[in-house]
Structures are given as C-alpha cells and as structure tokens.
C-alpha positions in Angstrom: 0.3 -0.2 0.1 1.2 3.8 -0.8 1.1 4.7 3.1 3.1 1.8 4.2 0.8 -0.1 6.9 0.1 -3.2 6.1 -2.9 -4.6 8.3 -3.6 -8.9 8.1 -6.0 -11.0 10.2 -6.3 -14.4 10.9 -9.1 -15.7 12.5 -8.4 -18.8 14.8 -10.7 -21.0 14.3 -10.8 -24.6 17.1 -8.0 -23.4 18.9 -6.0 -23.9 16.1 -3.8 -20.5 16.2 -2.7 -19.0 13.2 0.3 -17.0 12.5 1.9 -14.3 9.4 5.6 -15.0 8.4 7.3 -12.7 6.9 10.8 -13.2 4.9 12.9 -12.3 1.9 12.8 -9.1 3.9 16.2 -7.7 4.2 15.3 -5.0 1.7 11.7 -2.7 2.4 10.5 -0.9 -0.8 9.7 2.0 1.5 8.7 2.9 5.1 6.8 -0.6 6.5 4.9 -0.6 9.0 3.0 -4.4 9.8 0.4 -5.0 11.8 -1.4 -8.3 12.7 -3.3 -9.4 16.0 -2.0 -12.8 15.7 1.4 -14.3 15.9 4.6 -12.7 13.6 7.6 -14.6 12.3 10.5 -13.3 11.2 12.9 -15.1 8.8 16.2 -14.2 8.4 17.4 -10.5 8.1 14.7 -7.4 8.2 15.6 -4.0 7.0 19.3 -4.8 7.2 19.5 -2.9 3.1 19.2 0.9 2.8 17.2 0.8 6.8 13.5 2.4 6.1 11.4 3.2 9.1 9.9 0.1 10.3 7.8 -1.2 13.0 6.0 -4.7 13.8 3.1 -5.2 15.6 1.5 -7.9 16.9 0.1 -10.6 19.6 3.9 -12.0 19.7 6.9 -11.7 18.0 9.1 -14.7 17.3 12.6 -14.1 15.6 14.0 -16.8 13.6 17.4 -17.0 11.9 18.3 -17.2 8.1 18.7 -21.0 8.8 15.4 -22.0 10.0 13.8 -24.9 8.6 10.5 -25.9 9.1 11.7 -29.6 8.6 13.4 -29.5 11.3 11.1 -27.0 13.4 9.9 -30.1 15.5 13.4 -32.0 15.9 15.8 -31.5 18.8 17.1 -28.3 20.0 20.6 -29.0 18.4 19.4 -29.5 15.2 17.7 -26.3 15.2 21.0 -23.5 15.1 20.6 -20.0 14.1 22.7 -17.8 12.3 23.4 -14.3 12.8 20.3 -12.4 12.3 19.5 -8.7 12.5 16.3 -6.7 12.7 15.6 -2.9 12.1 12.1 -2.1 13.1 10.6 -1.3 16.5 7.9 -3.6 18.5 4.5 -2.6 19.9 3.6 -6.7 21.2 2.2 -8.6 23.7 4.3 -10.5 26.6 3.5 -13.5 28.5 2.3 -13.1 32.1 4.6 -13.2 34.7 4.0 -14.4 38.3 0.4 -14.3 38.0 -1.3 -17.3 39.3 -1.0 -20.1 36.5 2.2 -18.2 34.9 5.6 -18.2 36.0 8.6 -16.1 35.2 8.5 -15.2 31.5 12.5 -14.0 31.4 11.9 -10.0 31.4 12.2 -7.6 28.6 15.1 -9.7 27.0 12.1 -12.3 26.2 9.7 -10.4 25.1 10.5 -11.1 21.4 10.6 -14.7 21.3 13.2 -17.3 19.9 12.8 -20.9 18.5 16.4 -21.5 18.1 20.3 -23.1 19.4 21.8 -19.0 18.8 24.3 -20.7 22.1 26.2 -17.1 21.6 25.6 -16.4 18.0 24.3 -12.8 17.9 20.7 -11.3 17.3 21.2 -7.3 16.0 18.5 -5.5 16.8 18.3 -1.7 16.5 14.8 0.0 17.2 12.1 0.4 20.0 9.7 -1.5 22.3 6.9 -1.2 23.6 4.6 -4.0 25.6 1.2 -2.7 26.4 -0.8 -6.4 26.7 -0.7 -9.4 27.4 -0.3 -11.9 24.2 -4.0 -13.0 23.6 -3.1 -16.4 21.5 0.3 -17.4 21.9 0.2 -17.0 26.0 2.0 -20.5 27.1 4.1 -20.7 30.1 7.3 -20.2 28.8 8.7 -24.0 29.4 11.9 -26.4 28.5 14.3 -26.2 26.6 13.1 -24.9 23.0 15.4 -22.5 22.6 18.9 -21.0 23.7 19.2 -17.2 24.0 21.4 -15.4 21.3 24.0 -12.8 22.3 22.0 -9.8 22.3 23.3 -6.8 20.7 20.7 -4.2 21.4 19.8 -0.4 20.9 17.3 2.2 20.7 17.7 3.7 17.2 18.5 7.0 17.6 16.6 8.0 14.2 13.8 7.1 15.5 14.4 10.8 17.3 13.9 12.5 14.1 10.1 12.7 13.7 10.0 12.2 9.3 12.0 8.7 10.0 9.1 7.3 11.9 7.7 4.1 10.9 4.4 5.0 9.0 1.1 5.1 11.5 2.8 5.9 14.6 1.2 8.2 17.1 2.2 11.6 17.1 1.1 13.6 20.5 1.5 17.6 19.7 1.8 19.3 23.3 0.1 22.9 23.8 1.2 25.0 26.7 -1.0 27.0 28.0 1.1 30.8 28.4 -2.4 33.6 28.5 -5.6 33.7 28.0 -8.0 36.4 28.2 -11.9 36.4 26.9 -12.7 39.9 24.4 -16.8 41.0 24.2 -17.9 42.7 21.0 -20.3 45.3 21.0 
C-alpha cells in the first residue's frame, strides 16, 4: 500500500493459532509498518539493506534466523542452529504474564521477542524501540523446557527515531499545547 501500513488478521478456528511469517525482507521497498492481531514471525534479516523506518505490531513476535527450516522445527534444539541475524524495527507486542497465579517468570524484557533456535552465542542484533502494551492473547503459554538457547543480544535504541521524519508509518503523534496567557474579549 502507498501509505506503508500492512494489516492482516487470520481468524483462529477450533483453537488452532494461525500466524504470519515475514521472509526475504532484508530490503524494504519503503517505510513499512506491519500490524496483526496474530503472532508474527520474521525469518532472517529484516530491514538491513538501506534501512527504512519500520515497525512490527503483533500479538507476539518471534525471531527466526536465516538458517530456520520448517522441516527441523520439531527436532531437538541441537538440530535448530541459528545464524547471525539483524532486525531494524520498532516493536509493539504482547508479553507473557509473569508472576500471576498459574504463570511462571517470563524472562523479562529480554524475552519480549521470542526465539525457537539454538543461538548459543550467535548474535541477534536489533535496532529500534519496544513497547509491550498488553498480554499476548493467542500465544500465552508458559515458557518452559528448552526450546531455544539465548542469542548474544546486541540491542540498542535506534536514534533515527528521534527524528519525526524517520518514524514508521502510522506512528501515533502527540502535540503538546502549553497555555501561557489567555483572555476573553467581548464584542460590542
């Protein structure tokens, strides 16, 4: 779309969670915001060639390296080895509940985006900003077992976001109005 905002929604039937997967996205054609109420998976580098303003908004965001293979998804962690991956995007996503009755510790901010591979010291580089405004509705299971090993996290705020002309499409804007002096004038 010309406004750079892509929205998709897939209904969840009979308890089966459906998701969107983004791949071949190292180069974006323009500033882009991808939004869904479903889970969202990125495969490989995202927005790394000639970086553009970008945002990912989803129930949950999972990062898969360029080495991801669906055929190995149910195999042991040792068979799902990640390769170095970079994502340049702001996130707005749900998080897993933590500490509430029936929920164990979710791992904190470092697990806001999720992983499913053996990163074992492999770099995951991220530049952007992150907002967690809700609990995930569709991917709300507990974190348990050993379905991933953590990456070396090279994370930083993207200072381009300080420039209003470099914000992703659809970014909410708030103007501040400050009252300095006010008077009421009546006509004759």
